[in-house]
N, CA, C and O atoms as a MOPAC input file, in Angstrom:
PM7 MOZYME 1SCF
protein

 N    -12.16800 1    10.10200 1   -26.22800 1
 C    -13.51400 1     9.75500 1   -26.62000 1
 C    -13.51700 1     9.10100 1   -28.00400 1
 O    -14.21300 1     8.11100 1   -28.23100 1
 N    -12.74200 1     9.65700 1   -28.91100 1
 C    -12.70300 1     9.11000 1   -30.26200 1
 C    -12.11100 1     7.71000 1   -30.27000 1
 O    -12.56300 1     6.85100 1   -31.02700 1
 N    -11.09800 1     7.46900 1   -29.42900 1
 C    -10.49800 1     6.13400 1   -29.40300 1
 C    -11.47700 1     5.09900 1   -28.85500 1
 O    -11.50300 1     3.95900 1   -29.31900 1
 N    -12.28100 1     5.49400 1   -27.86800 1
 C    -13.29200 1     4.56400 1   -27.34500 1
 C    -14.34500 1     4.23900 1   -28.39900 1
 O    -14.78100 1     3.09500 1   -28.52500 1
 N    -14.74700 1     5.26300 1   -29.15600 1
 C    -15.71000 1     5.03700 1   -30.22300 1
 C    -15.12100 1     4.12200 1   -31.29100 1
 O    -15.80200 1     3.22900 1   -31.79400 1
 N    -13.85500 1     4.34700 1   -31.63400 1
 C    -13.20100 1     3.51600 1   -32.64600 1
 C    -13.10300 1     2.07100 1   -32.18700 1
 O    -13.35600 1     1.15400 1   -32.96800 1
 N    -12.73900 1     1.85900 1   -30.92900 1
 C    -12.66500 1     0.49700 1   -30.40000 1
 C    -14.04000 1    -0.16100 1   -30.42600 1
 O    -14.16600 1    -1.32700 1   -30.79800 1
 N    -15.07200 1     0.58500 1   -30.03100 1
 C    -16.43200 1     0.03400 1   -30.03800 1
 C    -16.87800 1    -0.34100 1   -31.44500 1
 O    -17.52000 1    -1.37300 1   -31.64100 1
 N    -16.53900 1     0.49200 1   -32.42400 1
 C    -16.92000 1     0.18900 1   -33.81000 1
 C    -16.20700 1    -1.06500 1   -34.30500 1
 O    -16.83700 1    -1.94000 1   -34.89900 1
 N    -14.89700 1    -1.16000 1   -34.06600 1
 C    -14.16100 1    -2.32100 1   -34.55200 1
 C    -14.58100 1    -3.60000 1   -33.83800 1
 O    -14.64800 1    -4.65400 1   -34.47100 1
 N    -14.86400 1    -3.54000 1   -32.54500 1
 C    -15.34800 1    -4.72700 1   -31.83600 1
 C    -16.73400 1    -5.11200 1   -32.33800 1
 O    -17.01900 1    -6.29000 1   -32.55400 1
 N    -17.58500 1    -4.12000 1   -32.52200 1
 C    -18.92500 1    -4.41000 1   -33.03300 1
 C    -18.89900 1    -5.00800 1   -34.42700 1
 O    -19.65900 1    -5.93100 1   -34.72100 1
 N    -18.02200 1    -4.48500 1   -35.29700 1
 C    -17.93900 1    -5.02000 1   -36.65200 1
 C    -17.31200 1    -6.40100 1   -36.68200 1
 O    -17.65500 1    -7.22200 1   -37.53300 1
 N    -16.38900 1    -6.66700 1   -35.75300 1
 C    -15.75700 1    -7.99000 1   -35.74600 1
 C    -16.70100 1    -9.07100 1   -35.22700 1
 O    -16.52200 1   -10.24800 1   -35.54000 1
 N    -17.69600 1    -8.68800 1   -34.44400 1
 C    -18.63100 1    -9.67200 1   -33.89200 1
 C    -19.87900 1    -9.85500 1   -34.74600 1
 O    -20.70700 1   -10.71200 1   -34.43800 1
 N    -20.03400 1    -9.08600 1   -35.79200 1
 C    -21.22300 1    -9.22100 1   -36.63300 1
 C    -21.06000 1   -10.38300 1   -37.60600 1
 O    -19.95000 1   -10.75800 1   -37.98400 1
 N    -22.16700 1   -10.92100 1   -37.98700 1
 C    -22.21000 1   -12.01800 1   -38.94400 1
 C    -22.97900 1   -11.51700 1   -40.16000 1
 O    -24.06600 1   -10.95500 1   -40.02900 1
 N    -22.40700 1   -11.72600 1   -41.34500 1
 C    -23.08700 1   -11.27100 1   -42.55400 1
 C    -24.41000 1   -12.00600 1   -42.71600 1
 O    -24.49800 1   -13.21400 1   -42.49700 1
 N    -25.41800 1   -11.27000 1   -43.09500 1
 C    -26.73700 1   -11.84900 1   -43.26800 1
 C    -27.53500 1   -11.93500 1   -41.98500 1
 O    -28.65200 1   -12.45100 1   -41.98400 1
 N    -26.97900 1   -11.43800 1   -40.89500 1
 C    -27.68100 1   -11.47500 1   -39.61300 1
 C    -28.79700 1   -10.42900 1   -39.62100 1
 O    -28.58100 1    -9.28500 1   -40.01900 1
 N    -29.97900 1   -10.82900 1   -39.18200 1
 C    -31.12000 1    -9.91700 1   -39.14700 1
 C    -31.17600 1    -9.21400 1   -37.79700 1
 O    -30.55800 1    -9.64200 1   -36.82200 1
 N    -31.93100 1    -8.13100 1   -37.77300 1
 C    -32.10700 1    -7.43100 1   -36.50400 1
 C    -33.11400 1    -8.16200 1   -35.63100 1
 O    -33.68900 1    -9.16400 1   -36.05600 1
 N    -33.33000 1    -7.68000 1   -34.43100 1
 C    -34.17500 1    -8.39700 1   -33.46900 1
 C    -35.65100 1    -8.40000 1   -33.83800 1
 O    -36.37200 1    -9.32900 1   -33.47600 1
 N    -36.10700 1    -7.39200 1   -34.54100 1
 C    -37.53700 1    -7.31500 1   -34.86700 1
 C    -37.84100 1    -7.79200 1   -36.27700 1
 O    -38.97700 1    -7.66400 1   -36.73500 1
 N    -36.85800 1    -8.33700 1   -36.97400 1
 C    -37.01300 1    -8.87100 1   -38.33100 1
 C    -37.57300 1    -7.85200 1   -39.31400 1
 O    -38.38200 1    -8.18700 1   -40.18000 1
 N    -37.13500 1    -6.61100 1   -39.17300 1
 C    -37.52000 1    -5.58200 1   -40.13900 1
 C    -36.44700 1    -5.53600 1   -41.21600 1
 O    -35.27600 1    -5.29100 1   -40.92400 1
 N    -36.83700 1    -5.76600 1   -42.43200 1
 C    -35.84600 1    -5.85600 1   -43.51000 1
 C    -35.23900 1    -4.50000 1   -43.85800 1
 O    -34.10700 1    -4.45400 1   -44.33800 1
 N    -35.94700 1    -3.40400 1   -43.63500 1
 C    -35.40600 1    -2.09900 1   -43.99000 1
 C    -34.32800 1    -1.63600 1   -43.00000 1
 O    -33.63300 1    -0.65700 1   -43.27500 1
 N    -34.17500 1    -2.31400 1   -41.86100 1
 C    -33.12100 1    -1.97200 1   -40.89200 1
 C    -31.82900 1    -2.74400 1   -41.13300 1
 O    -30.80300 1    -2.42700 1   -40.53200 1
 N    -31.86200 1    -3.74200 1   -41.99500 1
 C    -30.66100 1    -4.52800 1   -42.27300 1
 C    -29.69700 1    -3.71800 1   -43.12500 1
 O    -30.11600 1    -2.91900 1   -43.96300 1
 N    -28.40800 1    -3.92700 1   -42.90900 1
 C    -27.39200 1    -3.18700 1   -43.65600 1
 C    -26.91400 1    -3.99800 1   -44.84900 1
 O    -27.10500 1    -5.21200 1   -44.92700 1
 N    -26.28800 1    -3.28800 1   -45.77100 1
 C    -25.67300 1    -3.95100 1   -46.91500 1
 C    -24.33700 1    -4.54800 1   -46.49500 1
 O    -23.85100 1    -4.30500 1   -45.39100 1
 N    -23.76200 1    -5.32400 1   -47.38300 1
 C    -22.48600 1    -5.96900 1   -47.11000 1
 C    -21.35100 1    -4.94500 1   -47.08100 1
 O    -20.37600 1    -5.13300 1   -46.35300 1
 N    -21.46000 1    -3.86000 1   -47.86300 1
 C    -20.37300 1    -2.89200 1   -47.97000 1
 C    -20.35600 1    -1.85700 1   -46.84500 1
 O    -19.41700 1    -1.06400 1   -46.77600 1
 N    -21.34500 1    -1.83300 1   -45.97300 1
 C    -21.39200 1    -0.84400 1   -44.88600 1
 C    -20.23600 1    -1.00300 1   -43.90300 1
 O    -19.61300 1     0.00200 1   -43.55900 1
 N    -19.91400 1    -2.21300 1   -43.42900 1
 C    -18.75100 1    -2.31300 1   -42.52800 1
 C    -17.44700 1    -1.87400 1   -43.18300 1
 O    -16.58900 1    -1.28900 1   -42.52200 1
 N    -17.29100 1    -2.15100 1   -44.47100 1
 C    -16.07500 1    -1.73200 1   -45.17000 1
 C    -15.98500 1    -0.20600 1   -45.22300 1
 O    -14.91100 1     0.35600 1   -45.00800 1
 N    -17.09300 1     0.46200 1   -45.50400 1
 C    -17.10000 1     1.92300 1   -45.54900 1
 C    -16.80400 1     2.52000 1   -44.18100 1
 O    -16.07600 1     3.50700 1   -44.08000 1
 N    -17.35800 1     1.93400 1   -43.13600 1
 C    -17.12600 1     2.44500 1   -41.78300 1
 C    -15.65400 1     2.31900 1   -41.40500 1
 O    -15.07800 1     3.23900 1   -40.82400 1
 N    -15.04700 1     1.18200 1   -41.73300 1
 C    -13.63200 1     0.98500 1   -41.40000 1
 C    -12.75400 1     1.95500 1   -42.17800 1
 O    -11.82300 1     2.53200 1   -41.61600 1
 N    -13.03500 1     2.14200 1   -43.45600 1
 C    -12.23800 1     3.07700 1   -44.26000 1
 C    -12.35600 1     4.49100 1   -43.71300 1
 O    -11.34800 1     5.18700 1   -43.58500 1
 N    -13.56600 1     4.93000 1   -43.38900 1
 C    -13.75400 1     6.28400 1   -42.87500 1
 C    -13.11500 1     6.45300 1   -41.50500 1
 O    -12.58900 1     7.52500 1   -41.20600 1
 N    -13.14900 1     5.42800 1   -40.66900 1
 C    -12.49200 1     5.50300 1   -39.35900 1
 C    -10.97800 1     5.60900 1   -39.50600 1
 O    -10.33500 1     6.36600 1   -38.77800 1
 N    -10.41100 1     4.86000 1   -40.43600 1
 C     -8.96500 1     4.93000 1   -40.66000 1
 C     -8.57000 1     6.30800 1   -41.17800 1
 O     -7.55200 1     6.86000 1   -40.76200 1
 N     -9.37400 1     6.86700 1   -42.08500 1
 C     -9.07300 1     8.19100 1   -42.62700 1
 C     -9.16800 1     9.25400 1   -41.54100 1
 O     -8.30500 1    10.12800 1   -41.46600 1
 N    -10.19300 1     9.20000 1   -40.70100 1
 C    -10.32000 1    10.22100 1   -39.66600 1
 C     -9.22300 1    10.09600 1   -38.62200 1
 O     -8.75600 1    11.10700 1   -38.09800 1
 N     -8.80500 1     8.87900 1   -38.31100 1
 C     -7.70800 1     8.70400 1   -37.36600 1
 C     -6.40200 1     9.23100 1   -37.96600 1
 O     -5.57100 1     9.78600 1   -37.24800 1
 N     -6.22000 1     9.06000 1   -39.27100 1
 C     -5.00500 1     9.57800 1   -39.89900 1
 C     -4.99000 1    11.09700 1   -39.90400 1
 O     -3.91700 1    11.69100 1   -39.80300 1
 N     -6.14100 1    11.74500 1   -40.01800 1
 C     -6.18200 1    13.19800 1   -39.92200 1
 C     -5.79800 1    13.67400 1   -38.52800 1
 O     -5.09300 1    14.67400 1   -38.39100 1
 N     -6.25200 1    12.97200 1   -37.48800 1
 C     -5.85900 1    13.35300 1   -36.13500 1
 C     -4.36000 1    13.15700 1   -35.92800 1
 O     -3.70900 1    13.99000 1   -35.29800 1
 N     -3.80500 1    12.06200 1   -36.45400 1
 C     -2.35800 1    11.84800 1   -36.35000 1
 C     -1.58000 1    12.89500 1   -37.13100 1
 O     -0.54400 1    13.36700 1   -36.66500 1
 N     -2.06100 1    13.26200 1   -38.30300 1
 C     -1.41600 1    14.29100 1   -39.10700 1
 C     -1.40800 1    15.62700 1   -38.37600 1
 O     -0.41500 1    16.35300 1   -38.41100 1
 N     -2.50800 1    15.94600 1   -37.72000 1
 C     -2.59200 1    17.19800 1   -36.97500 1
 C     -1.56300 1    17.25400 1   -35.86000 1
 O     -0.88600 1    18.26900 1   -35.69800 1
 N     -1.43400 1    16.19000 1   -35.09600 1
 C     -0.45800 1    16.19200 1   -34.00400 1
 C      0.97000 1    16.17900 1   -34.53100 1
 O      1.85800 1    16.76600 1   -33.91400 1
 N      1.20600 1    15.51600 1   -35.66500 1
 C      2.54200 1    15.50500 1   -36.25700 1
 C      2.94400 1    16.90100 1   -36.73200 1
 O      4.07800 1    17.32400 1   -36.50500 1
 N      2.05100 1    17.60700 1   -37.37300 1
 C      2.35400 1    18.95900 1   -37.83600 1
 C      2.54000 1    19.90000 1   -36.65200 1
 O      3.41200 1    20.76800 1   -36.68900 1
 N      1.74200 1    19.74500 1   -35.61200 1
 C      1.90100 1    20.59100 1   -34.42400 1
 C      3.26600 1    20.36300 1   -33.76900 1
 O      3.90000 1    21.31800 1   -33.32000 1
 N      3.71900 1    19.12000 1   -33.71100 1
 C      5.04500 1    18.84700 1   -33.15500 1
 C      6.13900 1    19.42700 1   -34.05200 1
 O      7.14900 1    19.92500 1   -33.55500 1
 N      5.94600 1    19.36600 1   -35.34100 1
 C      6.90800 1    19.95600 1   -36.26500 1
 C      6.97600 1    21.46900 1   -36.12700 1
 O      8.05800 1    22.05300 1   -36.19000 1
 N      5.81700 1    22.10800 1   -35.93900 1
 C      5.80600 1    23.55400 1   -35.72500 1
 C      6.49000 1    23.92700 1   -34.41600 1
 O      7.19000 1    24.93700 1   -34.34600 1
 N      6.29700 1    23.13700 1   -33.40600 1
 C      6.96200 1    23.39200 1   -32.12600 1
 C      8.47200 1    23.28700 1   -32.28000 1
 O      9.20800 1    24.12400 1   -31.75600 1
 N      8.93700 1    22.27600 1   -32.98700 1
 C     10.36200 1    22.12100 1   -33.22700 1
 C     10.91000 1    23.27600 1   -34.06700 1
 O     12.00900 1    23.76800 1   -33.81200 1
 N     10.14300 1    23.70400 1   -35.06500 1
 C     10.56400 1    24.81900 1   -35.90600 1
 C     10.71400 1    26.09100 1   -35.09800 1
 O     11.70300 1    26.80800 1   -35.24600 1
 N      9.75400 1    26.37800 1   -34.25300 1
 C      9.84000 1    27.58200 1   -33.41900 1
 C     11.00600 1    27.50300 1   -32.44600 1
 O     11.67100 1    28.50700 1   -32.19100 1
 N     11.25600 1    26.32800 1   -31.90700 1
 C     12.41000 1    26.17900 1   -31.01500 1
 C     13.72200 1    26.39900 1   -31.75600 1
 O     14.65500 1    26.98800 1   -31.21000 1
 N     13.79800 1    25.92600 1   -33.00200 1
 C     15.02200 1    26.12600 1   -33.77600 1
 C     15.18500 1    27.58200 1   -34.21300 1
 O     16.30300 1    28.09500 1   -34.26700 1
 N     14.07000 1    28.24300 1   -34.52500 1
 C     14.14900 1    29.64200 1   -34.93200 1
 C     14.59600 1    30.54500 1   -33.78500 1
 O     15.35400 1    31.49000 1   -34.00100 1
 N     14.14200 1    30.26700 1   -32.59900 1
 C     14.42500 1    31.12500 1   -31.44800 1
 C     15.51800 1    30.54700 1   -30.56100 1
 O     15.60700 1    30.87900 1   -29.37900 1
 N     16.33800 1    29.69400 1   -31.12500 1
 C     17.42400 1    29.10000 1   -30.36100 1
 C     18.52700 1    30.13000 1   -30.13000 1
 O     18.86400 1    30.89700 1   -31.03200 1
 N     19.07500 1    30.14700 1   -28.94700 1
 C     20.15800 1    31.08000 1   -28.62100 1
 C     21.52800 1    30.47400 1   -28.88700 1
 O     22.55300 1    31.12400 1   -28.68200 1
 N     21.54200 1    29.22400 1   -29.34400 1
 C     22.80300 1    28.56700 1   -29.68300 1
 C     23.31700 1    29.16300 1   -30.99300 1
 O     22.54900 1    29.36800 1   -31.93300 1
 N     24.59800 1    29.43200 1   -31.04600 1
 C     25.17900 1    29.99200 1   -32.26300 1
 C     25.90000 1    28.92600 1   -33.07500 1
 O     26.45400 1    29.22300 1   -34.13300 1
 N     25.89800 1    27.69700 1   -32.59700 1
 C     26.54700 1    26.59700 1   -33.29700 1
 C     25.76600 1    26.27700 1   -34.57800 1
 O     24.53800 1    26.36500 1   -34.60400 1
 N     26.48600 1    25.90900 1   -35.62800 1
 C     25.84500 1    25.59600 1   -36.91300 1
 C     24.89900 1    24.40400 1   -36.81800 1
 O     23.94500 1    24.30700 1   -37.59100 1
 N     25.15200 1    23.50600 1   -35.88900 1
 C     24.30300 1    22.31600 1   -35.75700 1
 C     22.90500 1    22.66800 1   -35.27600 1
 O     21.95700 1    21.92400 1   -35.52600 1
 N     22.76600 1    23.79900 1   -34.58600 1
 C     21.47000 1    24.17300 1   -34.03700 1
 C     20.76800 1    25.24500 1   -34.86800 1
 O     19.68600 1    25.69500 1   -34.49300 1
 N     21.35400 1    25.65700 1   -35.97700 1
 C     20.71500 1    26.65000 1   -36.82400 1
 C     19.84300 1    25.95100 1   -37.85900 1
 O     20.15200 1    24.84800 1   -38.31000 1
 N     18.76600 1    26.60100 1   -38.22000 1
 C     17.85900 1    26.01700 1   -39.19700 1
 C     17.51900 1    27.06700 1   -40.25200 1
 O     17.32100 1    28.24000 1   -39.93600 1
 N     17.45600 1    26.63400 1   -41.49100 1
 C     17.00800 1    27.49400 1   -42.57900 1
 C     15.58200 1    27.05400 1   -42.90500 1
 O     15.36700 1    25.98200 1   -43.47000 1
 N     14.63000 1    27.87500 1   -42.55000 1
 C     13.22600 1    27.49600 1   -42.63500 1
 C     12.52800 1    28.41400 1   -43.62400 1
 O     12.67700 1    29.63500 1   -43.56800 1
 N     11.77800 1    27.82400 1   -44.51600 1
 C     10.99600 1    28.57200 1   -45.48500 1
 C      9.79400 1    29.18100 1   -44.76200 1
 O      8.93300 1    28.45600 1   -44.26500 1
 N      9.73800 1    30.49800 1   -44.70500 1
 C      8.67100 1    31.15300 1   -43.93800 1
 C      7.31400 1    31.02900 1   -44.61900 1
 O      6.28800 1    31.02900 1   -43.93900 1
 N      7.28300 1    30.92300 1   -45.95500 1
 C      6.00200 1    30.71100 1   -46.63900 1
 C      5.41200 1    29.34800 1   -46.26800 1
 O      4.21000 1    29.22100 1   -46.03200 1
 N      6.27600 1    28.33600 1   -46.22100 1
 C      5.81300 1    27.00200 1   -45.82300 1
 C      5.39800 1    26.99200 1   -44.35400 1
 O      4.46600 1    26.28200 1   -43.97600 1
 N      6.07700 1    27.76500 1   -43.53900 1
 C      5.72300 1    27.84600 1   -42.12100 1
 C      4.35000 1    28.48500 1   -41.94200 1
 O      3.55100 1    28.02800 1   -41.12400 1
 N      4.07500 1    29.54400 1   -42.70800 1
 C      2.75000 1    30.18400 1   -42.62900 1
 C      1.65000 1    29.23100 1   -43.08100 1
 O      0.56100 1    29.21100 1   -42.50700 1
 N      1.93900 1    28.44900 1   -44.10500 1
 C      0.96200 1    27.46800 1   -44.58600 1
 C      0.76200 1    26.34900 1   -43.57100 1
 O     -0.35200 1    25.85500 1   -43.39600 1
 N      1.83900 1    25.95100 1   -42.90400 1
 C      1.75500 1    24.85300 1   -41.93300 1
 C      0.96000 1    25.24700 1   -40.69100 1
 O      0.46300 1    24.37700 1   -39.97600 1
 N      0.83600 1    26.53300 1   -40.42900 1
 C      0.05000 1    26.96200 1   -39.26800 1
 C     -1.42600 1    26.60100 1   -39.41900 1
 O     -2.13900 1    26.50000 1   -38.42100 1
 N     -1.88900 1    26.40600 1   -40.64600 1
 C     -3.30000 1    26.08900 1   -40.86500 1
 C     -3.60000 1    24.59900 1   -40.75300 1
 O     -4.76300 1    24.22300 1   -40.60500 1
 N     -2.59800 1    23.75200 1   -40.81800 1
 C     -2.83800 1    22.30200 1   -40.80500 1
 C     -3.39300 1    21.78900 1   -39.47700 1
 O     -4.35800 1    21.02600 1   -39.50300 1
 N     -2.83800 1    22.16400 1   -38.30600 1
 C     -3.39800 1    21.61000 1   -37.06300 1
 C     -4.86100 1    21.97300 1   -36.79200 1
 O     -5.59800 1    21.11600 1   -36.30500 1
 N     -5.31800 1    23.19000 1   -37.08100 1
 C     -6.75100 1    23.42400 1   -36.84600 1
 C     -7.66400 1    22.84000 1   -37.92000 1
 O     -8.81800 1    22.51900 1   -37.63800 1
 N     -7.16200 1    22.69800 1   -39.15000 1
 C     -8.02400 1    22.19500 1   -40.21800 1
 C     -8.14800 1    20.67300 1   -40.20600 1
 O     -9.20600 1    20.14200 1   -40.54300 1
 N     -7.09200 1    19.96900 1   -39.82700 1
 C     -7.13000 1    18.50200 1   -39.86500 1
 C     -8.19600 1    17.91100 1   -38.94000 1
 O     -8.90100 1    16.99500 1   -39.36300 1
 N     -8.35000 1    18.38800 1   -37.69700 1
 C     -9.44400 1    17.82800 1   -36.88300 1
 C    -10.83600 1    18.14800 1   -37.42200 1
 O    -11.76800 1    17.36800 1   -37.22700 1
 N    -10.98600 1    19.28400 1   -38.09600 1
 C    -12.30100 1    19.56500 1   -38.67200 1
 C    -12.59400 1    18.61900 1   -39.82900 1
 O    -13.73700 1    18.20000 1   -40.00700 1
 N    -11.57400 1    18.27500 1   -40.62200 1
 C    -11.75800 1    17.26300 1   -41.65800 1
 C    -12.05300 1    15.91200 1   -41.02400 1
 O    -12.88600 1    15.15300 1   -41.51900 1
 N    -11.36400 1    15.61400 1   -39.92300 1
 C    -11.60300 1    14.34000 1   -39.23300 1
 C    -13.03100 1    14.27300 1   -38.71000 1
 O    -13.66800 1    13.22100 1   -38.76600 1
 N    -13.53300 1    15.38900 1   -38.20400 1
 C    -14.91700 1    15.41600 1   -37.71300 1
 C    -15.90700 1    15.19500 1   -38.85300 1
 O    -16.94500 1    14.56200 1   -38.66000 1
 N    -15.59500 1    15.70800 1   -40.02700 1
 C    -16.49900 1    15.47000 1   -41.16300 1
 C    -16.48100 1    13.99400 1   -41.55900 1
 O    -17.52400 1    13.43600 1   -41.90200 1
 N    -15.29900 1    13.35200 1   -41.51700 1
 C    -15.25500 1    11.92500 1   -41.83000 1
 C    -15.94000 1    11.10100 1   -40.74000 1
 O    -16.50800 1    10.04700 1   -41.02400 1
 N    -15.88900 1    11.58000 1   -39.49100 1
 C    -16.61000 1    10.89500 1   -38.42000 1
 C    -18.10500 1    10.97500 1   -38.64000 1
 O    -18.81600 1     9.99100 1   -38.43600 1
 N    -18.59400 1    12.13500 1   -39.05300 1
 C    -20.03600 1    12.24800 1   -39.33600 1
 C    -20.44200 1    11.40300 1   -40.52300 1
 O    -21.55400 1    10.87500 1   -40.54300 1
 N    -19.55600 1    11.25500 1   -41.53600 1
 C    -19.88300 1    10.37400 1   -42.65000 1
 C    -19.87700 1     8.91800 1   -42.20800 1
 O    -20.66000 1     8.11300 1   -42.71500 1
 N    -18.99000 1     8.56700 1   -41.25600 1
 C    -18.96000 1     7.18500 1   -40.78300 1
 C    -20.19800 1     6.85000 1   -39.96700 1
 O    -20.61800 1     5.69300 1   -39.92700 1
 N    -20.78300 1     7.83900 1   -39.32100 1
 C    -21.96600 1     7.59100 1   -38.49500 1
 C    -23.23600 1     7.50900 1   -39.33100 1
 O    -24.25300 1     7.01000 1   -38.85100 1
 N    -23.20100 1     7.98900 1   -40.57000 1
 C    -24.40800 1     7.93000 1   -41.42200 1
 C    -24.64300 1     6.56400 1   -41.93800 1
 O    -25.61000 1     6.33600 1   -42.66600 1

């Protein structure tokens, strides 16, 4: 759903012409020049939060696989900082909530 919204926003912004008025010629409905720039920046930031969330989740999955590996070979052993692991558990649930806040700012 988010990717469809992002595509719609970028297509809509690419087809707009600066100084174009709305259909009813109401001046208070016209946007400023900096509005498309703000929307693009906020969309890029929210997409990066979603990518960060999936990257950290994949890293946690790899960490758990290395911790619980039954291989005794040195190549498959990992020395993992457990404090950093506990902190990393909060990144996947928090990043989408930050992304949702940037999405709401982009819609304003």
